[in-house]
Structure formats: C-alpha cells, structure tokens
C-alpha positions as CSV (number, residue, x, y, z in Angstrom):
1,M,0.0,0.0,0.0
2,P,1.4,3.4,-0.9
3,A,2.2,5.9,1.8
4,P,-0.6,8.4,2.4
5,L,-0.3,12.0,1.2
6,M,0.4,14.3,4.1
7,L,-0.1,18.1,4.1
8,E,3.7,18.5,4.1
9,G,4.0,16.4,0.9
10,F,1.1,18.2,-0.6
11,R,2.8,21.6,0.0
12,A,6.1,20.2,-1.3
13,D,4.4,19.0,-4.5
14,L,2.8,22.4,-5.1
15,A,6.0,24.3,-4.3
16,E,7.9,22.3,-6.9
17,F,5.7,23.8,-9.7
18,L,5.3,27.2,-8.1
19,F,9.1,27.6,-7.7
20,Q,8.7,28.2,-4.0
21,K,9.6,26.6,-0.7
22,P,6.9,24.4,0.8
23,D,6.3,26.8,3.7
24,E,5.9,29.7,1.2
25,V,2.9,28.1,-0.5
26,D,-0.3,30.1,0.4
27,L,-3.0,27.5,0.7
28,E,-5.7,30.3,0.3
29,E,-4.3,31.2,-3.1
30,N,-6.2,30.3,-6.3
31,P,-4.3,27.6,-8.2
32,V,-4.7,29.3,-11.5
33,Y,-3.7,32.7,-10.2
34,A,-0.7,31.1,-8.5
35,G,0.6,30.1,-11.9
36,L,-0.4,26.4,-12.3
37,D,-1.5,25.6,-15.8
38,S,-3.4,22.5,-16.9
39,L,-0.2,20.5,-17.6
40,H,1.0,21.1,-14.0
41,I,-2.4,20.1,-12.6
42,V,-2.5,16.9,-14.6
43,T,1.0,16.1,-13.5
44,L,0.0,16.6,-9.9
45,I,-3.1,14.4,-10.3
46,E,-0.9,11.6,-11.7
47,R,1.5,11.9,-8.8
48,W,-1.3,11.8,-6.3
49,R,-2.9,8.9,-8.0
50,E,0.3,7.0,-7.3
51,T,-0.4,7.4,-3.6
52,G,-3.9,5.9,-4.1
53,L,-5.9,9.1,-4.4
54,D,-8.6,9.1,-7.1
55,V,-9.3,12.7,-8.1
56,S,-10.1,14.2,-11.5
57,F,-9.0,17.4,-13.2
58,I,-12.6,18.6,-13.2
59,E,-12.9,18.2,-9.4
60,L,-9.7,20.2,-8.8
61,A,-10.8,22.9,-11.4
62,E,-14.0,23.5,-9.4
63,C,-11.9,24.4,-6.3
64,T,-10.9,28.0,-5.9
65,S,-7.9,27.5,-3.5
66,F,-5.2,25.1,-2.6
67,A,-6.9,24.6,0.7
68,Q,-10.0,23.3,-1.1
69,W,-7.7,20.9,-3.0
70,W,-6.3,19.7,0.3
71,Q,-9.8,19.2,1.8
72,L,-10.9,17.2,-1.3
73,L,-7.7,15.1,-1.2
74,S,-7.8,14.4,2.5
75,A,-11.5,13.5,2.4
76,R,-10.8,11.0,-0.4
77,Q,-7.9,9.6,1.5
78,E,-10.0,9.2,4.7
79,A,-12.8,7.6,2.8
80,A,-10.4,5.1,1.2
81,K,-9.3,3.8,4.6
C-alpha cells in the first residue's frame, strides 16, 4: 500500500511547480492565479494517484484554493481507509 499523502507532501508537490519553498505556499491562493497551468495540474493528479488518491481534473478545477484541493484530497484519503 502506498504511503498516504500528508499536508507537508502536498505543499512540497505544489512548491515544486510554483518555484517556492513548501512553507511559502499560500493555501488560500487560487491555483490558476498562483501560476499552475493544466499540464502542471494533470502532473500533480498523476503523482497523487500513485499514492492511491482518485481525483479528477474537473474536481480540482472546481476548487478555488489550494486549501480546497487539500480538503478534497484528504477527504478522499480518509474515505479510502
């Protein structure tokens, strides 16, 4: 079973594409305004699927902040237990 995605890992994944340090990622920021394009988002989805999370591009696109992404991902992770 793959290791669960933790908030620190989530922030590190985002930071990689935002060219920031994980602790600099503002979870209240809108992903699109932060600079993530569709290719980055799809890459993140694939990475998170490797941890066992099933999330779609549409579901993430409907969220208006990284915090909402984390809520969705953590809820999915909890439901999969």
